[in-house]
C-alpha positions in Angstrom: 99.3 123.3 132.6 102.2 121.3 131.0 105.5 123.2 130.7 108.7 122.0 129.0 108.8 118.2 128.5 111.6 116.7 130.6 112.7 113.3 129.3 115.0 113.0 132.4 117.8 111.5 130.3 120.8 110.8 132.5 124.1 112.6 132.1 127.2 110.9 130.9 128.4 109.0 127.8 125.8 107.0 126.0 127.1 103.6 127.0 127.1 104.6 130.7 123.7 106.3 131.1 121.6 103.2 132.0 124.2 101.8 134.4 124.6 105.2 136.0 120.9 105.7 136.2 120.3 102.4 138.0 123.2 103.1 140.4 121.7 106.4 141.5 118.0 105.5 141.4 115.9 105.4 144.5 115.0 102.0 146.0 112.1 100.4 147.9 113.2 97.9 150.5 112.0 94.3 150.4 110.0 94.8 153.6 108.2 97.8 152.1 107.4 96.4 148.7 104.5 94.3 149.9 102.9 97.6 151.1 102.6 98.8 147.5 99.9 97.8 145.1 100.7 98.1 141.4 98.0 98.0 138.7 99.2 96.5 135.4 96.7 96.8 132.5 97.5 94.2 129.8 99.1 90.8 130.0 101.0 90.4 126.8 104.8 90.3 126.7 105.2 93.8 128.2 102.4 93.6 130.8 102.9 89.9 131.6 106.6 90.2 132.1 106.2 93.4 134.2 103.5 91.8 136.4 105.6 88.6 136.9 108.8 90.5 137.7 107.2 93.0 140.1 105.4 90.1 141.8 108.8 88.3 142.1 110.3 91.4 143.7 107.6 91.4 146.4 105.1 94.0 145.2 101.4 93.2 145.3 100.1 93.3 141.7 96.7 93.4 140.0 96.9 92.4 136.4 94.0 93.0 134.0 93.4 91.7 130.5 90.2 91.7 128.3 91.1 88.2 127.0 90.0 85.1 128.9 93.6 84.2 129.5 97.0 86.0 129.3 98.0 83.4 126.7 95.6 85.0 124.2 97.4 88.4 124.2 98.2 89.6 120.7 101.9 89.1 121.4 101.2 85.5 120.6 100.8 86.4 116.9 104.4 87.6 116.5 106.1 85.3 114.1 109.6 86.0 113.0 111.9 86.6 116.0 113.5 88.9 118.6 116.7 90.9 118.1 119.8 90.8 120.3 123.4 91.7 119.6 125.0 88.5 120.8 127.2 88.3 117.7 126.9 84.5 117.8 127.4 84.5 114.0 130.7 86.4 114.3 129.5 88.7 111.6 130.5 92.0 113.2 127.5 92.7 115.3 127.6 94.7 118.5 125.4 96.6 120.9 126.3 99.8 119.1 125.3 98.3 115.7 122.0 97.2 117.0 121.5 100.7 118.5 122.5 102.4 115.2 120.4 100.2 113.0 117.4 100.8 115.2 117.7 104.6 115.4 118.5 104.8 111.6 115.6 102.4 110.9 113.3 104.9 112.8 114.6 107.7 110.5 116.3 109.5 113.4 113.0 110.3 115.2 113.7 108.4 118.5 115.7 109.3 121.6 119.3 108.1 121.5 119.4 107.2 125.2 116.3 105.1 125.1 117.3 103.2 122.0 120.8 102.5 123.3 119.4 101.1 126.5 117.1 98.8 124.6 120.1 97.4 122.6 122.0 96.9 125.8 119.2 95.1 127.6 118.3 92.9 124.6 121.1 90.4 125.4 119.7 89.9 128.9 116.3 89.0 127.4 117.8 86.1 125.4 119.5 84.7 128.5 116.3 85.1 130.6 114.1 83.3 128.0 116.6 80.4 127.5 116.6 79.9 131.2 112.7 79.8 131.1 112.9 77.0 128.5 111.8 79.0 125.5 112.6 76.6 122.6 114.7 78.9 120.4 116.0 77.4 117.1 119.4 75.9 117.4 122.1 74.8 115.0 123.2 71.2 114.6 125.8 71.6 117.4 123.3 73.0 119.9 124.2 76.7 119.6 121.3 79.2 119.3 120.6 80.0 115.7 120.1 83.4 114.1 118.6 84.8 110.9 118.4 88.2 109.3 115.7 90.8 109.4 115.0 94.1 107.6 117.4 97.0 108.0 120.4 95.0 109.2 123.4 93.5 107.4 124.0 91.0 110.2 122.1 87.9 111.5 121.0 88.8 115.0 117.4 87.6 115.1 116.6 84.7 117.5 113.5 82.7 116.6 111.4 79.7 117.3 110.3 78.8 113.8 107.4 81.1 112.8 106.0 81.0 116.4 108.5 83.2 118.3 105.8 85.4 120.0 103.8 82.4 121.1 106.9 80.7 122.7 108.0 83.9 124.4 104.6 84.5 125.7 104.4 80.9 127.1 107.7 81.5 128.9 106.3 84.9 130.3 103.0 83.2 131.2 104.7 80.5 133.3 106.6 83.2 135.2 103.3 85.0 135.7 101.5 81.8 136.9 104.2 81.2 139.4 103.5 84.6 140.9 99.7 84.0 140.8 100.3 80.8 142.7 102.5 82.7 145.2 99.6 85.2 145.6 101.8 88.2 144.7 99.8 88.7 141.4 96.1 88.6 141.1 94.7 88.2 137.6 91.5 89.8 136.3 90.7 88.2 133.0 87.8 89.4 130.7 88.1 92.8 132.4 88.4 96.0 130.4 89.9 99.2 131.6 87.5 102.1 130.8 89.0 105.0 132.6 92.0 106.2 134.5 91.6 107.8 137.9 93.7 110.9 138.8 94.0 111.9 142.5 95.8 115.1 143.3 97.5 115.0 139.9 98.7 111.4 140.3 97.4 108.2 138.6 96.1 106.2 141.4 93.6 103.7 139.9 91.3 102.6 137.1 87.6 101.9 136.4 86.9 98.6 134.8 84.0 96.6 133.4 83.7 92.9 133.8 83.0 91.7 130.2 81.1 88.6 131.5 78.8 90.2 134.0 78.9 93.9 133.0 79.9 94.9 136.6 81.7 98.2 136.9 84.5 98.2 139.5 86.9 100.7 141.0 90.5 99.6 141.7 93.0 101.8 143.6 96.8 101.4 143.4 100.0 103.2 144.2 100.9 103.3 140.4 99.3 102.3 137.2 101.2 100.5 134.4 99.6 100.5 130.9 100.7 97.7 128.6 97.8 97.7 126.2 99.5 97.5 122.8 98.9 99.5 119.8 96.0 101.1 117.9 96.4 99.7 114.4 92.8 98.6 114.3 91.8 102.2 113.8 92.3 101.3 110.1 89.7 98.5 110.5 91.8 96.1 108.4 95.1 95.3 110.0 97.2 92.3 111.1 96.2 93.0 114.7 93.8 90.7 116.6 90.2 92.0 116.4 90.2 93.0 120.1 93.2 95.3 119.8 92.1 98.9 120.6 93.2 102.4 121.7 90.7 102.7 124.5 93.1 102.5 127.6 95.7 104.8 126.2 93.1 107.2 124.7 91.1 107.4 128.0 94.5 108.2 129.7 95.1 110.9 127.1 91.7 112.4 128.0 92.8 112.4 131.6 95.9 114.5 130.9 98.5 112.1 129.5 100.3 113.3 126.4 99.9 111.2 123.2 103.1 111.3 121.2 103.6 110.9 117.4 100.1 109.3 116.9 100.5 109.4 113.0 103.5 107.1 113.1 101.9 103.8 112.0 103.8 100.9 110.4 102.7 99.2 107.2 104.2 95.7 107.0 105.2 94.7 103.4 104.5 90.9 103.7 100.8 90.3 104.3 98.2 88.2 102.4 96.4 90.7 100.2 92.8 91.7 100.8 90.4 89.4 99.0 87.1 91.1 99.5 84.8 93.2 101.6 83.9 90.2 103.8 87.2 90.5 105.6 87.5 91.8 109.1 91.3 91.4 109.5 94.4 90.6 107.5 97.0 87.9 107.9 100.8 88.6 108.4 103.4 86.6 106.6 106.6 86.9 108.7 109.4 89.2 107.5 111.7 86.3 108.1 110.4 84.8 104.8 112.3 87.5 103.0 115.6 85.8 104.1 114.9 83.2 101.4 112.0 84.6 99.4 112.7 87.0 96.5 110.2 89.8 95.8 109.3 90.5 92.2 106.6 91.6 89.7 106.5 91.4 85.9 108.4 94.0 84.1 105.5 94.6 81.7 101.9 95.4 82.6 100.6 93.0 80.0 102.2 90.1 81.9 100.5 90.7 85.2 97.7 88.2 84.5 100.0 85.4 83.4 100.9 82.5 85.7 104.2 83.2 87.5 105.9 80.2 85.9 105.0 81.5 82.5 107.0 84.7 83.0 110.7 84.1 82.2 113.5 85.3 84.5 114.4 88.1 82.0 110.9 89.5 82.2 110.8 89.7 86.0 111.6 92.8 88.1 113.2 92.0 91.4 112.6 95.5 92.4 114.0 95.5 95.9 117.2 93.9 94.8 117.4 96.5 91.9 116.7 99.5 94.0 118.4 98.6 97.3 121.3 96.3 96.4 123.0 96.5 99.7 120.0 95.2 101.6 118.0 93.7 98.7 114.8 91.9 99.9 115.6 92.8 103.5 115.2 96.6 103.1 113.2 98.1 106.0 109.4 97.8 106.2 108.5 101.3 105.3 110.7 101.3 102.2 109.6 97.9 101.1 106.0 98.7 101.5 106.2 101.9 99.5 108.1 100.1 96.8 105.3 97.5 96.5 102.7 100.2 96.3 104.7 102.0 93.6 104.9 98.9 91.3 101.2 98.2 91.8 100.4 101.8 91.1 102.3 101.4 87.8 99.8 98.6 86.9 102.3 95.7 87.4 100.7 94.3 90.6 99.6 90.7 90.5 96.5 88.8 91.7 92.8 89.4 91.1 92.9 93.0 92.4 96.3 94.0 91.0 97.3 94.7 94.6 100.0 92.1 95.1 103.6 91.1 94.4 105.2 87.8 94.4 107.4 86.3 97.2 109.2 83.5 95.5 111.0 80.6 97.1 112.0 78.7 94.0 115.6 79.7 94.1 116.0 78.9 97.8 114.3 75.5 97.4 116.7 74.8 94.6 119.7 75.9 96.6 118.7 74.4 100.0 116.1 71.8 99.4 112.4 71.8 100.3 113.1 70.1 103.6 115.2 73.0 104.8 112.6 75.5 103.8 109.9 73.5 105.5 112.0 73.3 108.7 112.5 77.0 108.7 109.0 78.2 107.7 106.7 75.2 107.6 103.9 76.6 109.8 103.9 79.9 107.8 103.5 78.0 104.6 100.6 76.0 106.1 98.9 79.2 107.2 99.3 80.6 103.6 97.9 77.5 102.0 94.9 77.3 104.4 93.9 80.9 103.5 94.7 81.0 99.8 94.5 77.4 98.7 98.0 77.6 97.1 101.2 75.8 98.1 104.1 78.3 98.4 106.5 75.3 97.7 105.1 75.2 94.2 104.0 78.7 93.3 105.2 82.1 94.7 103.2 83.7 97.6 101.3 86.8 96.8 101.8 89.5 99.4 100.8 93.2 99.8 101.5 95.8 102.6 99.0 96.1 105.5 98.8 98.0 108.8 100.8 96.1 111.4 102.3 98.2 114.3 102.1 101.6 115.8 105.2 103.5 116.8 103.2 106.3 118.3 101.8 106.0 121.9 101.7 107.8 125.1 104.6 110.1 125.9 107.1 108.7 128.5 110.3 109.8 130.0 113.5 107.8 130.5 111.8 106.0 133.5 108.9 105.1 131.2 106.6 107.3 133.2 104.2 109.6 131.4 103.8 113.3 132.2 101.1 112.2 134.7 103.0 111.1 137.8 102.4 107.5 138.6 101.3 106.5 135.1 103.8 104.2 133.5 103.5 103.0 129.9 105.4 100.1 128.4 105.7 98.1 125.2 103.8 99.2 122.0 101.6 101.4 124.2 104.4 104.0 124.5 106.2 105.9 121.8 109.7 105.6 123.1 112.0 103.3 121.1 111.2 103.1 117.3 110.9 106.6 116.0 109.1 106.8 112.7 109.6 103.1 111.7 110.2 100.0 113.7 112.6 97.4 112.4 111.5 93.8 112.3 112.0 91.6 115.4 112.2 94.7 117.6 108.7 94.7 119.1 109.3 91.6 121.2 112.6 93.0 122.2 111.0 96.3 123.5 108.1 94.6 125.2 110.3 92.2 127.2 113.0 94.8 127.9 110.4 97.1 129.4 108.7 94.4 131.4 111.5 92.3 132.7 114.3 94.8 133.1 113.5 98.5 132.7 110.3 99.2 134.6 111.3 97.1 137.7 114.4 99.3 137.9 112.7 102.6 137.3 109.3 102.2 139.1 111.0 102.6 142.7 112.0 106.2 141.7 108.4 107.1 141.9 107.2 104.6 144.5 109.8 105.7 147.1 108.0 108.9 147.7 104.5 107.4 147.7 104.4 105.4 150.9 101.0 105.5 152.5 99.5 107.7 149.8 97.2 105.1 148.1 93.7 106.6 148.1 90.5 104.7 148.9 88.4 103.5 145.9 85.5 105.3 147.6 87.1 108.7 147.3 85.3 111.4 145.2 87.7 111.0 142.3 86.9 107.4 141.9 83.2 108.0 142.3 83.3 110.7 139.7 85.3 108.5 137.2 82.8 105.7 137.7 79.9 108.0 137.1 81.5 109.2 133.8 82.0 105.5 132.7 78.3 104.6 133.5 77.1 107.7 131.7 79.0 106.9 128.5 77.7 103.3 128.5 74.1 104.5 128.9 74.6 107.0 126.1 75.8 104.3 123.7 72.8 102.0 124.6 70.2 104.8 124.2 71.1 105.7 120.6 69.1 102.9 119.0 70.1 103.8 115.5 70.0 101.9 112.3 73.7 101.4 111.3 76.0 98.6 112.6 79.2 99.2 114.4 81.2 97.5 111.7 79.8 99.8 109.0 81.1 102.9 110.9 84.4 101.2 111.7 84.9 100.1 108.1 84.1 103.5 106.7 86.6 105.2 109.1 89.2 102.6 108.2 88.9 103.1 104.5 89.0 106.9 105.0 92.3 106.7 107.0 93.9 104.1 104.7 93.3 106.5 101.8 94.1 109.8 103.5 96.6 108.8 106.2 97.9 105.4 105.2 101.1 104.5 103.3 101.4 108.0 101.9 99.8 111.3 103.0 99.4 114.8 101.6 98.0 118.1 102.9 94.8 118.1 100.8 93.9 114.5 101.8 94.6 115.1 105.5 92.5 118.2 105.5 89.8 116.3 103.7 90.0 113.5 106.4 89.8 116.2 109.2 86.6 117.4 107.7 85.0 114.0 107.2 85.9 112.4 110.5 83.9 114.7 112.7 80.9 114.2 110.4 81.2 110.4 110.6 81.6 110.7 114.4 78.4 112.8 114.6 76.6 110.2 112.5 77.8 107.5 114.9 76.4 109.2 117.9 73.0 109.6 116.3 72.6 106.4 114.2 74.6 103.5 115.6 72.8 100.4 116.8 74.1 98.8 120.0 71.9 95.9 120.9 71.6 94.3 124.4 72.2 95.8 127.8 75.1 96.6 130.1 74.3 94.0 132.8 75.5 90.9 130.9 78.0 89.6 128.3 77.6 92.1 125.5 80.3 92.1 122.7 78.4 94.8 120.8 78.8 97.2 123.8 82.4 96.4 124.1 83.0 97.2 120.4 80.9 100.3 120.6 83.1 101.9 123.1 86.2 101.0 121.2 84.9 102.4 117.9 83.8 105.6 119.6 87.3 106.0 120.8 88.7 105.3 117.3 86.5 107.9 115.9 88.0 110.5 118.1 91.5 109.2 117.9 91.5 109.2 114.1 91.2 113.0 114.2 94.3 113.2 116.4 96.2 111.0 114.1 95.4 113.2 111.1 96.1 116.4 113.0 99.6 115.0 113.9 100.2 113.9 110.3 99.3 117.4 109.0 101.4 119.2 111.5 104.5 117.1 110.8 105.2 118.8 107.5 108.0 116.4 106.5 108.5 112.8 105.5 110.3 110.5 107.8 110.1 106.7 108.1 106.6 105.4 107.7 105.2 109.0 107.7 105.5 109.7 104.1 104.2 113.1 103.0 104.1 113.2 99.2 105.2 116.9 99.2 108.5 115.9 100.8 110.5 113.3 98.9 113.9 113.1 97.3 114.4 113.0 93.6 114.3 109.2 93.7 111.1 109.0 95.8 112.6 108.5 99.3 111.4 110.2 102.5 112.9 113.7 102.9 113.2 114.8 106.5 113.2 118.4 107.8 115.7 118.1 110.7 115.8 121.8 111.3 112.1 122.1 112.0 110.9 118.6 112.9 113.6 116.7 114.7 111.3 116.5 117.7 108.7 114.3 119.4 105.2 115.7 118.8 103.2 115.2 122.1 99.6 116.2 122.1 97.5 117.4 125.1 93.8 116.9 125.2 91.9 120.2 125.3 88.3 119.0 125.6 85.7 117.9 123.0 87.5 117.7 119.7 84.6 119.5 118.0 85.1 122.5 120.3 88.9 122.6 120.7 91.8 120.9 119.0 94.6 119.3 120.9 97.6 121.4 122.0 101.0 120.5 120.7 104.1 120.2 122.9 107.5 119.5 121.3 110.4 117.6 122.8 113.5 118.3 120.7 115.6 115.3 119.9 119.3 115.8 120.5 121.8 113.5 118.9 125.2 113.3 120.7 126.5 110.1 119.1 124.9 109.5 115.7 125.2 112.0 112.8 121.9 112.8 111.1 122.1 111.8 107.5 119.7 111.0 104.7 118.7 107.4 105.4 119.9 105.2 102.6 119.7 101.4 102.0 121.0 101.4 98.5 
């Protein structure tokens, strides 16, 4: 039974909470750290940095990833940059401004204390990564360079061309490799977590499957850290890597961990438009491009099929600059995405499908020269040309919003521990820092803040009371969890239906995009909640999963993940229906201002919605717990970027 949610936010002024918390936290002595075994699931920026740092501190760490190497974690796909309030540009930036921009960008649906801590720690990340040799862009004199991202009026984003995630991940990977060589970290590549093991109410281990051999293993630990990323692939088409899934966090949810704000999903405004039903994923074009690219569509519907250079300046609608003059093309992602949908719904969208807008660099090339644009964004332009066959140096890019990130995740307190003692959740897998909309360049910031600096400081608060309490992997709880995993695998393989996994996943994705995507309304959500269980029942009667469980079987991998998506989708829509307001990326059409912006209901919904699993979704719906959000420093206002 879960009572009142306690976020364990420290007392004191906002700018002193984190320092005070560290000063009064419990410690584990260096001699005792080697007696603890920590399980880290995920090896991207959050998981990899956590494993490396915990190993450096002297803990024994087991790190699991389903990729063949940590270098293939989806963090590598991040392009544009990482935020930090260094104020190198002397343009008025500060830790407070980064904090305020982030909490405002999330439409005031995140905890003040968590967000302020993130803004504080961000500066340390840049120092850490520079010392690791991450090749951040530099100005002619050698100083680190910055550029702007959405939702900010300063330049605070550090970047490595269009490959920032890759370079940060390589820095993290070398730190991880050092600990692997020192034998403080043991890597388990191509190994997927399939269940969480709870012993006496505490998370004490996981059940895994070796994706090469099919072997099921039990791993016991003193604490479990989930750093498994987001669930955007529930929509089928997204900018996420194909392997990204909800399985680890959803299986933890089914073992008692609360899932917070699952309907908060981010639609990124600058992606290459869908070109046909053959596609299995979409491609991101970095938000950084909006520093120099201008977004527009024709003013008149009849011009949408003309070539862009045939449309004179007077007949172009630079709609972001028109609607949001203070931020222009760098309005936040949720607002920019809805604006693109609006002009396309009016019939002014461009491209074969009419679902596209132009991102035009002609003015920037004229002002700065092609060489400068090539230096800033060259690899992104190459990716665009390889996919579309068009050179963005000569014609505008065509872009359209797509699913990109998930702000929802497992509920955690200030220590990043879930309501299940011993289960810590970091990076995109938790809900804690971005509210209802994440600002650009903040995902890398959160992942590395959690892994390098926050978790290593808060984990001892739990571990200090767990000396000698690690259970045996042969205990009844582990045997029971292993039995459940094997039974589920056997059930999937025995269906022997006629439909492919992709056909179910695609149908689910289209349903969610239509009913719970960029905009939602009560009728559509209720319709989705009726159709999802029907689709799930069809899946368990008619899906085809070839092969067996004792070998490399990618179909079996995907079957488990799609099955979890089919349950999780219902939780998403339930959350979206219950949150009867608009906020950030959660846009309920019934709740909007006179000019079409999200209209919050702070009196009734200024809270985290955390859901508790109650058994089979067909028999019992999840139970809602609310954590009220208290704002001591910021003043709740209607968010405006005009």
